[in-house]
N, C-alpha and C positions, 0 to 999 in steps of 0.2 A: 459316331466314331469313325475314324479312318481305319479300315480293316482289309483283310484279304477278301477274295470272292467266294471262298469255299463254303462257309456257313450260309451266306445269303442264297447261294445257288442250290445247296442241298435242301434248304427250306422251301425254295421255289419249286423244286422238283416234286417234293412231297405234297405240296399244297396246290399244285397245278396252276402256277402263274409263271411269268418270266421277268427276270430282272432286266431293265433297260440298260444297254451299254451304249452311251452316247460318245461320239468322238468329239474331242476338243480341238479348236483351231486357233483361239486367241483368248484374251481376257474376257471379252463379252460372252463368248461361248461358255467359258467356265462358270461365270456368274449365272447365266440363264439356266444352265443345267442344275446347278446347286440350288437355286431358288425354286425351280420347279419341283425337284425332289423333296425339298423341305415342305413346300406348300402341300404336296400330295401325300406326304409321309411315306415316301417310297424309298427303298434301298436303291442305290444307283452305282453303276460302274462308269467311271470317266476314263476314256481310253485315248491314247495318242499313238499314231504311226510315227515312223522315223521321219517321214516327210513333214508331218505337222510339227514335230520337235525341231527339225532344222529350220522351219519357217519361224517358229516362236523363239528360237535361240539355242535350245538344247533340251535334252531330257531332264536335266537338273532344273532348268527353268520351269518346265511343265510341272514337275513334282512340287517345287516351291510355290508356284502360283496357286495350285489347287489346295495345298495345305494351308497357306496363308489366308486364302479367301474363305476356306472352310471355317477357320477360326474367326475371321473378321465378320462374317455374316451370321455367326452363332448357329451354324448348321448342327442338327442333332441326329439326322438319319445316317445309317451306315453308308459309307462311301469307299469304294475301292478304286485305286489308281492303277490303271492297267496298260500294259504294252500291247498294241494291236498290230498284228502281222509283222512281228519282229524276226530278224535273222538271229542266228545263234549268238553273234556278237552283240546285237541289240539286247538280247535277253540277259547276257552276262553284264552288260553295262547298266541296265536298269535295275538288276538285282543289287548292284553296288550303290545305286542311288536311293534304294529303299522303296521302289515301286512295290505295291502290295500284291500285284498279280501280273503275270506275264503270259503272252501268247507267242510261242515259237511256231512260225510257219515254215515247216519243212516239206510242204506238200509238193514242191517242185523237185525235191531230191528223190533219189532211189529210196524205196521204202525202208530198206535196212539202215541206210544212213539217217533217215528221218527218225527211225525208232531209237537208234543208238544215241543220237544227240538229244532226243527228248528224254531218254532215261537219265542222261547226265544232268540235264536241267531240273528234272523232278528231284533228284537227290540233292542238288545244290539249293533249289528253291524251298523245298520242304524243311530243310535245316534252318531256314530263315523265316519260316511261317508264311511263305509266299505261295499263292496259288498258281497252277500251271494249266494253260490251255494249249492244245495241239490241234493239228488239222490233217485229215486224210481226204484225198480227192479234192482237186482244185475247185474253187468257186468261180462261176462265170463272171465275165465283165473285167473291170480293171481296178486295181488297188495299188496306189503309189507306183504306177508305171509297169506293174506286173499284169499281163493280160492273159486270161484263160477262158477257154470255152467252157460252158457249163458241163459239169461232170456229175456222175452219180458215184459216190464214194463206195469202193468195194467193201462188202460186209466183212470179209476176213481181215482186211487191212484195219478197219475200224476196231475189231476185236483185239488185234495185236497192239494197237495204240492204247486202247483202254487198259491193257495189261501192264503198261509202263508205269501206271500209278498216277496219271494225269487226273486233275480235279474236274475237268470239263473237256468236251471234245466237239470240235467243229466238223460237221460232215456236209458234203455236197449232196443235196437232194433236189437239184434243179434250180436253186437260188442263184442270184446274180448280183455282183457289185454294180452300183450305179443305177441308171434308169432302166426299167424293164421294157423290152421291146413289145410291140403290139402283138406279135405272134408267140409270146411266151406261153408255155404250156402249163405253167403252174408247178406247185411243189408236188413231189412224188411221195405221197403219204404211205403207200405200201412199202416203199424202200426204207422210209424212216422207221416203220414198225419192225422191219427185218433187222435193221441195225441195232435198234434198242433191245429187241428180244435176244439177239445173238450175244450182245455184251452182257446182258443179265445172266444168260445161261452159262457163260464162261466165267464170269467174275462174281456173280451173286449180288451185284450192285446195280441200282438204277442210276447210272451216271448221268449228270446234267449234260444235255446236248445243246450245242450252240448253233444258232441260225445267223449266218452272215448275210449281208445284202438285205437287211430287213426293211429297207426303205422302198415303198411302193408295192409291197405284197398286200393283196386284199385282206381286210380285217378278218373275214371268216376263215381264211387259210391260216392266218397268224394264230387265231384262237384254237383251231384244230391241231396245229403243230404243237402248241403248248400242251394240249391234252395227251400228246403222244411222246412227250419227253423233252421238248425244247424248253430250256430254262434260262437262257440268255439270248437276247436278240440285239444285234448290232445295228445302229442307226447313225448314218452320216449324211448320205445324199439327201434325205428328206429334210434335214436341218439346213443344208446348203441351199436347197431350193426355196425353203420358207424364208430364210434370211435374204436371199437374192430378190425374191418377188416383193418383199416388203420394202426393200431399198429402191427397187424400180418404181414402185407406186409412189413412194415418198418424193422421189426426184421428179417424176412425171407430173405430180400435183403442184410442183414448184414450191413446196413447203420449205425446201432447203434454201430458198432465196429470201425467206422471211427473217428479219432480224439477224440474230447471230446463229441461226440454225446451221451454218457451215462449221460450227464448233463440233469436232468429232464426238464430244461427250453428249451432244444433242443429236447430231446427224445419225449416229449409229443406233439410236434408241429404237427406231422402227423395226430394224432387222433383229435386234436383241429381243424385243418383245415378241416378235413373231416366232423366234426360235424357242422362247420359253413356252409359248402356247403349243408349239409342236411337241415339245417334251411332255407337257401335261396330257395332251391327247394320246400319245403313245403309251404313257404310263397307265392310263385308263384301259386302253385296248389290251395291254399286256397283263392286266390284272394285278399289278403290284402296288396299287394305291392302298394306303393304310396297312402295308405289310412290313413297315420299318420296325 
């Protein structure tokens, strides 16, 4: 079923696995993600940034594509349609389109403004049974043109954001968007523990925490982060790299010159298949296989 993210993430938090949140960039990506989730019997969050929506046509097109493909492929696993790194305006727009989950990224705003806008969105979204993700502490790297140095989310800010009633919270713990540099120091697990414990002490709830920049983090660190409260892991760059490498290999082998392999329905298969395999691999590492 197409649903919000709340129930699947609460279940993941309790059972110590993470729901994969794969970014979608076109029709082939939507199909690969859905087929992988169905094959692995994993819940999945399919998410789009404003940049991806603009490339594909609109947020409405993103929503309709996922819903129509979900039914056309007879998908049975839970699927959430999620706004990734949205502005306040993006969040309002996607609520109107019936996205089932939204992320308001107010991390670049003054904390009080971030909190106020998040509270407003929580009230509006929960009235429509839509999940809300927020963020404190910028994540390193680049996301749709927004560049930030890696930061460690302040514990007190994380607690205040949790008190707004969000369903999940993205926190900076040394993670980075895009490729990880060779001198990356790894995730800060001690800080993750502090944030999780402080939120629990204040709210009495083990809030699902979100790891952005999930592409390229060593599997052992992924698994440890999941045990410490990470319940949603965002993956985009890893998919782009897998798709790109498969297409390079296909062209360099000159297979694209055989017969009618220039037909995009044939030409894009190599990249699409590689993307699906990447999704299946991440699902296994995240522990969400057979959790649908």
